[in-house]
C-alpha positions as CSV (number, residue, x, y, z in Angstrom):
1,M,-54.1,31.0,-56.0
2,E,-53.1,30.8,-59.7
3,L,-50.1,29.0,-61.1
4,T,-48.8,32.3,-62.3
5,D,-48.6,33.5,-58.6
6,I,-45.9,31.1,-57.7
7,D,-42.4,30.2,-59.0
8,L,-41.7,26.5,-59.6
9,N,-38.3,26.9,-57.9
10,Q,-40.1,27.9,-54.7
11,L,-42.0,24.5,-54.8
12,V,-38.6,22.7,-55.2
13,V,-37.4,24.4,-52.1
14,F,-40.6,23.5,-50.3
15,Q,-40.2,19.8,-51.2
16,Q,-36.6,19.8,-50.0
17,L,-37.7,21.3,-46.6
18,I,-40.3,18.6,-46.3
19,A,-37.7,16.0,-47.0
20,E,-34.8,17.4,-44.8
21,R,-36.6,19.3,-42.0
22,S,-33.6,21.6,-42.2
23,V,-32.8,24.9,-44.0
24,S,-29.1,24.2,-44.1
25,R,-29.5,20.7,-45.5
26,A,-32.1,21.9,-48.1
27,A,-29.7,24.7,-49.1
28,E,-26.8,22.2,-49.5
29,N,-28.9,19.8,-51.6
30,L,-30.0,22.6,-53.9
31,G,-26.7,24.3,-54.1
32,L,-28.1,27.5,-52.6
33,T,-27.2,29.6,-49.6
34,Q,-29.1,29.4,-46.4
35,P,-30.4,33.0,-46.7
36,A,-31.7,32.2,-50.2
37,V,-33.7,29.2,-48.8
38,S,-34.9,31.3,-45.8
39,N,-36.0,34.1,-48.2
40,T,-37.9,31.6,-50.4
41,L,-39.6,30.2,-47.3
42,A,-40.6,33.7,-46.2
43,K,-42.2,34.3,-49.6
44,L,-44.1,31.0,-49.5
45,R,-45.4,31.9,-46.0
46,R,-46.8,35.2,-47.3
47,Q,-48.3,33.6,-50.4
48,F,-50.0,30.8,-48.5
49,G,-50.8,32.7,-45.3
50,D,-49.4,29.9,-43.2
51,D,-46.1,29.3,-41.3
52,L,-45.5,26.1,-43.3
53,F,-42.6,25.1,-41.0
54,V,-42.1,25.6,-37.3
55,R,-38.7,25.4,-35.7
56,T,-38.5,22.6,-33.0
57,P,-35.7,20.7,-31.3
58,A,-36.3,18.0,-33.9
59,G,-35.9,20.3,-36.8
60,M,-38.2,22.4,-39.0
61,M,-41.5,20.5,-38.6
62,P,-44.3,21.1,-41.2
63,T,-47.6,22.5,-40.2
64,P,-50.8,20.6,-41.0
65,F,-51.3,22.7,-44.1
66,A,-47.8,22.0,-45.3
67,E,-48.3,18.2,-44.8
68,Q,-51.5,18.4,-46.9
69,L,-49.5,20.4,-49.5
70,A,-46.6,17.9,-49.6
71,E,-48.3,15.1,-51.5
72,P,-49.7,17.0,-54.5
73,V,-46.5,19.1,-54.8
74,G,-44.3,16.0,-54.7
75,Y,-46.5,14.3,-57.2
76,A,-46.5,17.3,-59.5
77,L,-42.7,17.8,-59.4
78,G,-42.1,14.1,-60.0
79,M,-44.4,14.1,-63.0
80,I,-42.6,17.2,-64.4
81,H,-39.2,15.7,-63.9
82,S,-40.3,12.4,-65.5
83,G,-41.8,14.3,-68.5
84,L,-38.7,16.4,-69.0
85,N,-36.5,13.3,-69.0
86,Q,-38.7,10.8,-70.7
87,H,-36.5,10.8,-73.9
88,S,-33.3,10.3,-72.0
89,R,-31.7,7.0,-72.7
90,F,-31.9,4.7,-69.7
91,A,-28.9,2.5,-69.2
92,P,-28.9,0.5,-65.9
93,A,-25.2,-0.5,-66.3
94,S,-24.1,3.2,-66.1
95,L,-26.0,3.9,-62.9
96,E,-24.0,5.0,-59.9
97,R,-26.3,5.4,-56.9
98,T,-27.9,3.8,-53.8
99,L,-31.5,2.5,-54.0
100,T,-33.4,2.2,-50.8
101,I,-36.2,-0.3,-50.3
102,G,-38.6,-0.6,-47.3
103,M,-39.1,-4.1,-46.1
104,T,-39.3,-6.2,-43.0
105,D,-36.6,-8.6,-41.7
106,I,-38.6,-11.4,-43.5
107,G,-38.2,-9.4,-46.7
108,E,-34.5,-9.2,-46.2
109,I,-34.2,-12.9,-45.9
110,V,-36.6,-13.8,-48.8
111,F,-35.8,-11.0,-51.3
112,L,-32.3,-9.6,-50.8
113,P,-30.0,-12.5,-51.9
114,A,-31.6,-12.9,-55.3
115,L,-32.1,-9.1,-55.8
116,V,-28.5,-8.3,-54.9
117,A,-27.3,-10.9,-57.3
118,R,-29.5,-9.7,-60.2
119,L,-28.5,-6.0,-59.7
120,R,-24.9,-7.0,-59.6
121,Q,-25.3,-8.4,-63.1
122,E,-27.4,-5.6,-64.6
123,A,-26.2,-2.5,-62.7
124,P,-23.0,-3.1,-60.8
125,G,-22.8,0.5,-59.8
126,I,-26.0,0.3,-57.8
127,S,-25.9,-0.5,-54.1
128,L,-28.9,-1.3,-51.9
129,A,-30.0,-0.1,-48.6
130,T,-33.1,-1.2,-46.6
131,V,-35.3,0.6,-44.1
132,R,-38.0,-0.9,-41.9
133,T,-41.5,-0.7,-43.2
134,T,-42.6,-0.1,-39.6
135,A,-40.9,3.3,-39.5
136,T,-43.3,6.1,-38.8
137,S,-41.6,8.2,-41.5
138,L,-42.0,5.7,-44.3
139,R,-44.8,7.5,-46.1
140,D,-43.0,10.9,-45.9
141,D,-39.7,9.3,-46.9
142,M,-41.3,7.7,-50.0
143,E,-43.0,11.0,-50.9
144,A,-39.6,12.8,-50.5
145,G,-37.8,10.3,-52.7
146,K,-35.7,8.9,-49.9
147,V,-37.2,5.4,-50.2
148,D,-37.7,4.1,-53.7
149,L,-39.9,1.1,-53.1
150,A,-41.6,-0.8,-50.3
151,I,-42.5,-4.4,-50.1
152,G,-44.9,-6.1,-47.7
153,P,-48.4,-6.0,-46.3
154,L,-48.6,-2.2,-45.8
155,P,-52.2,-1.0,-45.4
156,Q,-50.9,2.5,-44.3
157,L,-49.8,3.3,-47.9
158,K,-52.9,4.3,-49.8
159,A,-53.5,7.7,-51.2
160,G,-50.8,8.9,-53.5
161,F,-49.3,5.4,-53.9
162,F,-49.4,2.7,-56.6
163,Q,-49.3,-1.0,-55.6
164,R,-49.1,-4.4,-57.2
165,Q,-49.5,-7.8,-55.6
166,L,-46.4,-9.9,-55.8
167,F,-47.9,-13.1,-54.3
168,R,-50.1,-14.5,-51.7
169,Q,-48.8,-17.0,-49.2
170,R,-50.1,-19.2,-46.4
171,Y,-48.9,-19.6,-42.9
172,V,-47.1,-22.8,-41.8
173,C,-45.6,-24.4,-38.7
174,L,-41.8,-24.5,-38.7
175,F,-39.7,-26.8,-36.5
176,R,-36.4,-28.7,-36.6
177,Q,-36.0,-31.9,-38.6
178,G,-36.5,-34.9,-36.4
179,H,-39.0,-33.1,-34.1
180,A,-41.8,-35.2,-32.7
181,L,-44.2,-33.3,-35.0
182,D,-42.1,-34.0,-38.1
183,R,-44.7,-36.2,-39.8
184,K,-47.1,-35.8,-42.7
185,R,-49.9,-34.0,-40.9
186,L,-50.0,-31.6,-38.0
187,S,-53.2,-31.7,-36.0
188,L,-54.7,-28.9,-33.9
189,A,-54.1,-31.0,-30.8
190,D,-50.4,-31.3,-31.8
191,F,-50.2,-27.5,-32.2
192,K,-51.8,-26.8,-28.8
193,A,-49.5,-29.3,-27.0
194,A,-46.3,-27.9,-28.5
195,E,-44.0,-25.3,-27.0
196,H,-44.0,-22.1,-29.1
197,L,-41.6,-19.5,-30.4
198,V,-43.7,-16.4,-30.9
199,I,-42.5,-13.5,-33.0
200,V,-44.2,-10.2,-32.1
201,S,-44.0,-8.3,-35.4
202,A,-45.7,-5.1,-34.3
203,G,-46.6,-2.6,-37.0
204,T,-46.6,-5.2,-39.9
205,G,-49.4,-7.2,-41.5
206,H,-47.7,-10.3,-40.1
207,G,-48.6,-9.2,-36.6
208,R,-52.3,-10.1,-37.3
209,V,-51.6,-13.8,-37.1
210,D,-51.1,-13.8,-33.4
211,A,-54.4,-12.0,-32.9
212,L,-56.2,-14.5,-35.1
213,I,-54.8,-17.4,-33.1
214,Q,-55.9,-15.8,-29.9
215,R,-59.4,-15.0,-31.4
216,A,-59.7,-18.7,-32.3
217,G,-59.4,-19.5,-28.6
218,I,-56.0,-21.2,-28.9
219,E,-53.8,-20.9,-25.8
220,R,-50.2,-21.6,-26.8
221,S,-47.5,-22.6,-24.4
222,T,-45.1,-19.8,-25.2
223,R,-41.5,-20.7,-24.3
224,L,-39.9,-17.7,-26.0
225,T,-41.0,-14.4,-27.5
226,V,-38.7,-12.3,-29.9
227,P,-39.3,-9.1,-31.8
228,H,-38.0,-10.1,-35.2
229,F,-37.6,-13.1,-37.5
230,V,-33.9,-13.0,-38.1
231,S,-33.1,-15.4,-35.2
232,V,-35.9,-17.9,-35.9
233,G,-33.7,-20.4,-37.8
234,H,-31.0,-20.4,-35.2
235,I,-33.4,-20.9,-32.3
236,L,-35.6,-23.6,-33.9
237,Q,-32.5,-25.6,-35.0
238,R,-31.5,-26.2,-31.4
239,S,-34.8,-26.5,-29.6
240,D,-38.2,-28.3,-29.7
241,M,-40.2,-25.2,-30.2
242,V,-42.6,-24.5,-33.1
243,A,-43.0,-21.2,-34.9
244,T,-45.9,-19.9,-37.0
245,V,-44.3,-18.2,-40.1
246,T,-45.1,-17.5,-43.7
247,E,-44.4,-20.2,-46.2
248,R,-41.7,-18.4,-48.2
249,L,-39.7,-17.6,-45.1
250,A,-40.0,-21.3,-44.1
251,Q,-38.7,-22.3,-47.5
252,C,-35.7,-20.0,-47.1
253,L,-34.9,-21.2,-43.6
254,A,-35.5,-25.0,-44.0
255,G,-32.4,-25.9,-45.9
256,P,-29.7,-23.8,-44.1
257,F,-31.0,-24.6,-40.7
258,E,-32.2,-28.2,-41.2
259,L,-35.9,-27.4,-40.5
260,S,-39.2,-28.8,-41.6
261,F,-42.6,-27.1,-42.1
262,R,-46.1,-28.3,-42.4
263,P,-49.5,-26.7,-43.3
264,H,-50.9,-24.8,-40.3
265,P,-53.7,-26.7,-38.6
266,L,-55.7,-23.5,-38.1
267,D,-57.6,-22.0,-41.0
268,L,-55.5,-18.8,-41.2
269,P,-56.1,-16.4,-44.1
270,D,-53.4,-16.0,-46.7
271,V,-51.3,-12.9,-46.5
272,A,-50.8,-10.7,-49.6
273,I,-47.3,-9.3,-50.2
274,N,-47.5,-6.2,-52.4
275,V,-45.0,-3.7,-53.9
276,F,-45.7,0.0,-53.2
277,W,-44.3,3.0,-54.9
278,H,-45.1,6.7,-54.8
279,A,-47.0,8.3,-57.7
280,K,-44.1,10.7,-58.3
281,V,-41.9,7.9,-59.5
282,H,-44.5,5.9,-61.4
283,R,-43.1,6.9,-64.9
284,S,-39.5,7.1,-63.9
285,P,-37.5,4.8,-66.2
286,M,-35.2,3.8,-63.4
287,H,-38.0,2.9,-61.0
288,Q,-39.9,1.1,-63.7
289,W,-36.8,-1.0,-64.3
290,L,-36.4,-1.7,-60.6
291,R,-40.0,-2.7,-60.2
292,G,-39.8,-4.9,-63.3
293,I,-36.9,-6.8,-61.7
294,V,-38.8,-7.3,-58.4
295,F,-41.9,-8.5,-60.3
296,E,-39.9,-10.9,-62.5
297,L,-37.9,-12.4,-59.6
298,F,-40.6,-12.8,-57.0
299,G,-44.0,-12.3,-58.5
300,D,-46.5,-15.1,-59.0
301,D,-47.9,-15.6,-62.6
302,Q,-51.3,-14.8,-61.1
303,A,-50.2,-11.6,-59.4
């Protein structure tokens, strides 16, 4: 197929169908009628010789061919849009929109307070929303422009994405001040003898730490297991349990919850925290500005 065989507007409709999984919502977003979107889809089906989208109870689901087509089409349209608007003056203070960032609950604790404060200064018209990086739709949502940025250890984001390391951090043991283990050095014997709060963070890079502890042959006495990190400070403050967490999270929780942390007695690998963005927004002035703020606020000099 040659470029002259297809209308650019048809690809815009295709991208909206990928994003919305709905003819009516795609039509509304584009300011078109539903019959117009349906007619465009019919033309695309004939041109590609594929159904592209199949109606299901969950919406218009893309065929395997459409999924393969989604990334290059999204990238191409994003580059065209950036190129057409590259001379537009970018003024953060005049922005009125919501930016969506993928992150874990750890990320919300570590990043959001400073990020919200900075955006309030530079772009008061911007509001933030977060989505979980464990969502199965994260890749598609970033390709469709629904998620502007993602932060964390995210090995699933590879082809079609840029990334930059923010920092590396070690794991530590976190517990209440005055705990029997609240001394200069924490031994492996101390760790084994303690009662543990275990956070099962499935689907994130942080979930690897539990597997590494088990692989080292360490049997912990688990008193409590929770599926997220938000409650860790509250629980440790009023118990004698110990939690294995990342150092930046420990730094954020130590003051408000009167906690202490020490280097982990196990030789656990550092975890890299990266920023990910889709290729289609790589040259977008707004996204470059947003990434610059994130790098400035949270990046290590070595990153």
